[in-house]
C-alpha positions as a Markdown table, in Angstrom:
| # | Residue | x | y | z |
|---|---|---|---|---|
| 1 | Unk | -226.0 | -153.0 | 110.1 |
| 2 | Unk | -228.8 | -150.3 | 110.8 |
| 3 | Unk | -226.2 | -149.1 | 113.2 |
| 4 | Unk | -223.2 | -149.0 | 110.9 |
| 5 | Unk | -225.4 | -146.8 | 108.7 |
| 6 | Unk | -226.1 | -144.3 | 111.2 |
| 7 | Unk | -222.3 | -144.1 | 111.9 |
| 8 | Unk | -222.1 | -143.4 | 108.1 |
| 9 | Unk | -219.9 | -146.7 | 108.1 |
| 10 | Unk | -221.4 | -147.6 | 104.9 |
| 11 | Unk | -221.2 | -146.6 | 101.4 |
| 12 | Unk | -223.5 | -147.9 | 98.3 |
| 13 | Unk | -222.0 | -146.9 | 95.3 |
| 14 | Unk | -219.4 | -144.5 | 96.8 |
| 15 | Unk | -222.4 | -142.8 | 98.4 |
| 16 | Unk | -223.1 | -142.6 | 102.3 |
| 17 | Unk | -225.9 | -145.0 | 102.9 |
| 18 | Unk | -228.7 | -144.3 | 105.2 |
| 19 | Unk | -231.2 | -146.8 | 106.8 |
| 20 | Unk | -233.8 | -147.8 | 104.7 |
| 21 | Unk | -231.7 | -147.8 | 101.7 |
| 22 | Unk | -232.0 | -150.5 | 99.3 |
| 23 | Unk | -228.9 | -152.7 | 97.3 |
| 24 | Unk | -229.7 | -154.2 | 94.1 |
| 25 | Unk | -227.3 | -156.6 | 92.1 |
| 26 | Unk | -224.1 | -155.0 | 90.9 |
| 27 | Unk | -224.2 | -152.3 | 93.5 |
| 28 | Unk | -220.8 | -152.3 | 95.2 |
| 29 | Unk | -221.7 | -151.9 | 99.0 |
| 30 | Unk | -218.3 | -151.1 | 101.4 |
| 31 | Unk | -218.3 | -151.2 | 105.2 |
| 32 | Unk | -215.4 | -149.4 | 106.7 |
| 33 | Unk | -214.1 | -148.9 | 102.9 |
| 34 | Unk | -214.1 | -152.7 | 102.2 |
| 35 | Unk | -216.2 | -154.3 | 99.7 |
| 36 | Unk | -218.9 | -155.9 | 101.2 |
| 37 | Unk | -219.9 | -159.3 | 99.1 |
| 38 | Unk | -224.0 | -159.3 | 98.8 |
| 39 | Unk | -224.8 | -163.1 | 98.9 |
| 40 | Unk | -227.4 | -163.7 | 95.8 |
| 41 | Unk | -229.9 | -165.3 | 98.3 |
| 42 | Unk | -231.0 | -161.7 | 99.6 |
| 43 | Unk | -232.2 | -160.9 | 95.9 |
| 44 | Unk | -234.5 | -163.6 | 95.5 |
| 45 | Unk | -237.0 | -162.9 | 98.3 |
| 46 | Unk | -239.5 | -161.6 | 95.3 |
| 47 | Unk | -238.9 | -165.2 | 93.8 |
| 48 | Unk | -242.3 | -166.7 | 94.4 |
| 49 | Unk | -244.4 | -167.1 | 91.3 |
| 50 | Unk | -247.2 | -165.1 | 93.5 |
| 51 | Unk | -244.8 | -162.0 | 93.5 |
| 52 | Unk | -244.3 | -161.9 | 89.4 |
| 53 | Unk | -245.8 | -158.8 | 88.0 |
| 54 | Unk | -247.2 | -157.6 | 91.4 |
| 55 | Unk | -248.9 | -154.7 | 90.6 |
| 56 | Unk | -248.2 | -150.9 | 92.9 |
| 57 | Unk | -249.5 | -151.3 | 96.3 |
| 58 | Unk | -250.5 | -147.4 | 96.0 |
| 59 | Unk | -251.1 | -144.7 | 94.0 |
| 60 | Unk | -249.4 | -144.1 | 90.4 |
| 61 | Unk | -252.4 | -145.4 | 88.4 |
| 62 | Unk | -250.8 | -143.8 | 85.5 |
| 63 | Unk | -247.6 | -145.3 | 85.9 |
| 64 | Unk | -249.2 | -148.4 | 86.3 |
| 65 | Unk | -251.2 | -148.3 | 83.4 |
| 66 | Unk | -247.7 | -148.1 | 81.2 |
| 67 | Unk | -245.9 | -150.5 | 83.2 |
| 68 | Unk | -248.2 | -152.8 | 84.9 |
| 69 | Unk | -245.0 | -154.9 | 85.6 |
| 70 | Unk | -244.0 | -152.0 | 87.9 |
| 71 | Unk | -240.1 | -152.4 | 87.2 |
| 72 | Unk | -238.0 | -151.2 | 84.3 |
| 73 | Unk | -236.9 | -153.4 | 81.8 |
| 74 | Unk | -234.7 | -152.1 | 78.9 |
| 75 | Unk | -232.4 | -153.4 | 76.2 |
| 76 | Unk | -228.9 | -150.8 | 76.6 |
| 77 | Unk | -226.4 | -151.3 | 73.2 |
| 78 | Unk | -222.8 | -150.8 | 75.3 |
| 79 | Unk | -220.3 | -149.2 | 73.3 |
| 80 | Unk | -216.5 | -150.1 | 74.1 |
| 81 | Unk | -215.4 | -148.1 | 76.9 |
| 82 | Unk | -218.1 | -147.9 | 79.2 |
| 83 | Unk | -217.9 | -149.9 | 83.2 |
| 84 | Unk | -220.6 | -152.3 | 83.5 |
| 85 | Unk | -220.8 | -151.1 | 87.2 |
| 86 | Unk | -223.1 | -149.6 | 89.3 |
| 87 | Unk | -221.1 | -147.0 | 91.2 |
| 88 | Unk | -221.0 | -143.9 | 90.0 |
| 89 | Unk | -217.7 | -142.9 | 91.5 |
| 90 | Unk | -216.2 | -144.3 | 88.3 |
| 91 | Unk | -215.7 | -142.8 | 84.9 |
| 92 | Unk | -217.8 | -144.1 | 82.2 |
| 93 | Unk | -220.0 | -146.2 | 84.9 |
| 94 | Unk | -223.1 | -147.7 | 82.7 |
| 95 | Unk | -225.5 | -145.9 | 84.8 |
| 96 | Unk | -224.1 | -142.5 | 84.0 |
| 97 | Unk | -224.2 | -143.7 | 80.5 |
| 98 | Unk | -227.6 | -144.7 | 80.3 |
| 99 | Unk | -229.2 | -141.7 | 82.5 |
| 100 | Unk | -232.6 | -143.4 | 83.3 |
| 101 | Unk | -234.5 | -141.4 | 86.0 |
| 102 | Unk | -235.2 | -144.9 | 87.8 |
| 103 | Unk | -232.4 | -146.8 | 89.8 |
| 104 | Unk | -231.3 | -149.5 | 87.4 |
| 105 | Unk | -228.7 | -152.4 | 87.3 |
| 106 | Unk | -227.3 | -154.5 | 84.7 |
| 107 | Unk | -228.0 | -158.2 | 84.6 |
| 108 | Unk | -224.6 | -159.8 | 84.1 |
| 109 | Unk | -221.8 | -157.4 | 82.8 |
| 110 | Unk | -220.0 | -157.0 | 79.4 |
| 111 | Unk | -216.0 | -156.2 | 79.9 |
| 112 | Unk | -214.9 | -152.4 | 79.3 |
| 113 | Unk | -213.6 | -153.7 | 75.7 |
| 114 | Unk | -216.5 | -155.8 | 74.9 |
| 115 | Unk | -220.0 | -154.4 | 72.8 |
| 116 | Unk | -223.2 | -155.2 | 72.0 |
| 117 | Unk | -226.7 | -156.4 | 74.2 |
| 118 | Unk | -226.9 | -155.5 | 78.0 |
| 119 | Unk | -230.3 | -156.3 | 79.7 |
| 120 | Unk | -230.7 | -153.0 | 82.2 |
| 121 | Unk | -233.9 | -153.6 | 85.0 |
| 122 | Unk | -234.6 | -152.7 | 88.4 |
| 123 | Unk | -236.1 | -156.1 | 89.5 |
| 124 | Unk | -233.7 | -157.9 | 91.7 |
| 125 | Unk | -235.3 | -161.3 | 90.3 |
| 126 | Unk | -233.8 | -160.9 | 87.3 |
| 127 | Unk | -230.2 | -161.7 | 88.0 |
| 128 | Unk | -230.7 | -164.8 | 89.0 |
| 129 | Unk | -233.5 | -166.1 | 86.9 |
| 130 | Unk | -231.3 | -165.1 | 83.8 |
| 131 | Unk | -227.4 | -166.0 | 84.7 |
| 132 | Unk | -227.4 | -169.8 | 86.0 |
| 133 | Unk | -226.2 | -171.7 | 83.4 |
| 134 | Unk | -228.9 | -174.6 | 84.8 |
| 135 | Unk | -231.6 | -172.3 | 83.6 |
| 136 | Unk | -230.5 | -172.5 | 80.4 |
| 137 | Unk | -230.6 | -169.3 | 78.6 |
| 138 | Unk | -228.7 | -168.1 | 75.6 |
| 139 | Unk | -226.0 | -165.4 | 75.2 |
| 140 | Unk | -225.0 | -164.9 | 71.8 |
| 141 | Unk | -221.5 | -163.4 | 71.0 |
| 142 | Unk | -219.8 | -162.8 | 67.4 |
| 143 | Unk | -215.7 | -162.8 | 68.2 |
| 144 | Unk | -213.2 | -161.5 | 65.7 |
| 145 | Unk | -210.0 | -163.1 | 66.1 |
| 146 | Unk | -206.4 | -162.9 | 65.1 |
| 147 | Unk | -205.9 | -166.5 | 63.0 |
| 148 | Unk | -208.2 | -168.4 | 60.7 |
| 149 | Unk | -209.7 | -170.9 | 63.5 |
| 150 | Unk | -209.0 | -174.5 | 62.7 |
| 151 | Unk | -212.0 | -176.7 | 62.6 |
| 152 | Unk | -210.6 | -179.2 | 65.1 |
| 153 | Unk | -210.4 | -175.9 | 67.5 |
| 154 | Unk | -214.3 | -175.4 | 67.0 |
| 155 | Unk | -214.6 | -178.3 | 68.3 |
| 156 | Unk | -212.8 | -178.0 | 71.2 |
| 157 | Unk | -214.3 | -174.9 | 72.2 |
| 158 | Unk | -217.8 | -176.6 | 71.2 |
| 159 | Unk | -216.9 | -179.1 | 74.0 |
| 160 | Unk | -215.4 | -177.4 | 76.3 |
| 161 | Unk | -211.8 | -176.3 | 77.4 |
| 162 | Unk | -210.3 | -175.5 | 81.0 |
| 163 | Unk | -209.8 | -172.2 | 82.2 |
| 164 | Unk | -208.8 | -169.8 | 85.2 |
| 165 | Unk | -211.7 | -167.6 | 86.7 |
| 166 | Unk | -212.0 | -165.7 | 90.0 |
| 167 | Unk | -215.2 | -164.9 | 91.5 |
| 168 | Unk | -216.0 | -161.1 | 91.6 |
| 169 | Unk | -218.1 | -161.7 | 94.5 |
| 170 | Unk | -215.6 | -163.8 | 96.9 |
| 171 | Unk | -212.1 | -163.6 | 95.1 |
| 172 | Unk | -211.9 | -167.4 | 94.4 |
| 173 | Unk | -210.1 | -168.5 | 91.9 |
| 174 | Unk | -210.7 | -171.8 | 90.1 |
| 175 | Unk | -209.9 | -173.6 | 87.1 |
| 176 | Unk | -212.6 | -176.1 | 85.2 |
| 177 | Unk | -214.0 | -176.6 | 81.7 |
| 178 | Unk | -216.4 | -174.8 | 80.3 |
| 179 | Unk | -219.8 | -176.2 | 79.5 |
| 180 | Unk | -220.3 | -177.5 | 75.9 |
| 181 | Unk | -221.8 | -174.5 | 73.8 |
| 182 | Unk | -222.4 | -173.8 | 69.8 |
| 183 | Unk | -219.5 | -172.4 | 67.9 |
| 184 | Unk | -219.7 | -172.0 | 64.4 |
| 185 | Unk | -217.8 | -169.6 | 61.9 |
| 186 | Unk | -219.4 | -166.8 | 60.3 |
| 187 | Unk | -219.6 | -167.0 | 56.3 |
| 188 | Unk | -217.3 | -165.5 | 54.2 |
| 189 | Unk | -215.1 | -163.6 | 57.4 |
| 190 | Unk | -212.4 | -166.8 | 56.5 |
| 191 | Unk | -213.1 | -168.2 | 59.4 |
| 192 | Unk | -211.9 | -165.5 | 61.3 |
| 193 | Unk | -215.3 | -164.5 | 63.2 |
| 194 | Unk | -216.7 | -167.4 | 65.2 |
| 195 | Unk | -220.7 | -167.1 | 66.9 |
| 196 | Unk | -220.9 | -168.6 | 70.0 |
| 197 | Unk | -223.6 | -169.4 | 71.8 |
| 198 | Unk | -222.7 | -169.8 | 75.8 |
| 199 | Unk | -225.5 | -170.2 | 78.6 |
| 200 | Unk | -222.8 | -169.8 | 81.7 |
| 201 | Unk | -221.3 | -166.3 | 81.8 |
| 202 | Unk | -218.2 | -166.7 | 83.8 |
| 203 | Unk | -215.7 | -163.7 | 83.7 |
| 204 | Unk | -214.0 | -162.8 | 80.7 |
| 205 | Unk | -215.3 | -166.2 | 79.2 |
| 206 | Unk | -214.9 | -165.9 | 75.8 |
| 207 | Unk | -211.4 | -164.6 | 76.0 |
| 208 | Unk | -209.8 | -167.1 | 77.7 |
| 209 | Unk | -211.6 | -170.0 | 75.8 |
| 210 | Unk | -210.5 | -168.5 | 72.4 |
| 211 | Unk | -206.6 | -167.8 | 74.4 |
| 212 | Unk | -206.9 | -171.9 | 75.7 |
| 213 | Unk | -206.8 | -173.0 | 71.5 |
| 214 | Unk | -204.1 | -170.2 | 70.7 |
| 215 | Unk | -206.0 | -167.3 | 69.5 |
| 216 | Unk | -206.1 | -163.9 | 70.3 |
| 217 | Unk | -209.8 | -161.6 | 70.6 |
| 218 | Unk | -209.7 | -158.7 | 68.5 |
| 219 | Unk | -212.9 | -157.6 | 69.0 |
| 220 | Unk | -216.0 | -159.0 | 70.8 |
| 221 | Unk | -219.5 | -157.9 | 70.2 |
| 222 | Unk | -222.9 | -159.9 | 71.9 |
| 223 | Unk | -225.7 | -159.1 | 69.6 |
| 224 | Unk | -228.4 | -160.4 | 71.7 |
| 225 | Unk | -228.8 | -161.9 | 75.5 |
| 226 | Unk | -231.6 | -164.3 | 76.1 |
| 227 | Unk | -233.0 | -163.6 | 72.7 |
| 228 | Unk | -233.2 | -159.8 | 73.4 |
| 229 | Unk | -231.2 | -158.4 | 70.6 |
| 230 | Unk | -229.8 | -154.6 | 70.2 |
| 231 | Unk | -229.5 | -154.9 | 67.0 |
| 232 | Unk | -231.1 | -151.4 | 65.1 |
| 233 | Unk | -229.9 | -149.5 | 68.5 |
| 234 | Unk | -227.0 | -147.3 | 67.8 |
| 235 | Unk | -223.9 | -148.0 | 70.3 |
| 236 | Unk | -224.9 | -145.8 | 73.0 |
| 237 | Unk | -228.4 | -145.7 | 73.0 |
| 238 | Unk | -231.4 | -148.1 | 74.8 |
| 239 | Unk | -234.9 | -148.9 | 74.3 |
| 240 | Unk | -237.1 | -150.2 | 76.8 |
| 241 | Unk | -238.4 | -154.4 | 76.0 |
| 242 | Unk | -241.1 | -154.5 | 73.9 |
| 243 | Unk | -244.2 | -156.9 | 74.6 |
| 244 | Unk | -242.6 | -160.0 | 72.7 |
| 245 | Unk | -239.2 | -159.6 | 75.0 |
| 246 | Unk | -241.1 | -158.8 | 78.0 |
| 247 | Unk | -243.0 | -162.6 | 77.6 |
| 248 | Unk | -239.0 | -164.2 | 77.5 |
| 249 | Unk | -238.7 | -162.2 | 80.9 |
| 250 | Unk | -241.6 | -163.6 | 82.1 |
| 251 | Unk | -241.1 | -166.8 | 81.5 |
| 252 | Unk | -237.5 | -166.6 | 83.0 |
| 253 | Unk | -238.8 | -165.4 | 86.1 |
| 254 | Unk | -241.5 | -167.8 | 86.7 |
| 255 | Unk | -239.0 | -171.0 | 85.4 |
| 256 | Unk | -236.5 | -169.6 | 88.5 |
| 257 | Unk | -239.3 | -169.6 | 91.0 |
| 258 | Unk | -240.9 | -172.9 | 90.4 |
| 259 | Unk | -237.5 | -174.3 | 90.5 |
| 260 | Unk | -236.4 | -172.2 | 93.4 |
| 261 | Unk | -239.6 | -173.7 | 94.9 |
| 262 | Unk | -239.3 | -177.3 | 94.0 |
| 263 | Unk | -235.5 | -177.0 | 95.5 |
| 264 | Unk | -236.6 | -175.4 | 98.8 |
| 265 | Unk | -239.4 | -178.3 | 98.9 |
| 266 | Unk | -236.8 | -181.1 | 98.2 |
| 267 | Unk | -234.8 | -180.1 | 101.1 |
| 268 | Unk | -237.1 | -180.2 | 103.2 |
């Protein structure tokens, strides 16, 4: 890899890579112009419990006092039209939209036409800790559809429907049933707005679930991600996670680290 970097054959988010450059989850890495899938395992190196909230190794005392965790964690109210990509060669990318001085990336993604809570970070441990369905963290959506949703269709959605998705990492297409979830009509909306809570996050999942039972999504908004809300933020604005939200993040990191450790000891 280092030889390829020296020969200027590798790019990260459209920029030529140099030896020592770091790759974060969500980065677009290309070798000789072709997209390279980076295995998630590469982002799990810091998942040991002792690595949580590791202090700065040298210098930066003032920064350490302000951010003892030594990472950036912020919630962004993503408006429609913004792309959840760190590739700054793409117009409307989320990195340029936020304009943060540090290198950050989204935890998961929202479609270009979807708005709402998007967690942004510089912590490479976070995507694995937050996005895997087995970790049980909830993503809440408010979904406006074209017709009143019948009670029997809410039940079908809650029990799981078969959808087809394509993996963004390897391009493989699979058809399978969605996991059970919470689905309830929001009061005084004529059953045209649903609140859906998921613990998985497949590509365009909400839209495909509604399509599977005969409805078309007109508006999709995510008010919160793992309990961290973007309420009170104007579309396009962001804020740093507060201490209560950081406790949620710390618990998620700790839980993922413990499960990872148990998995490794069980396979030995």
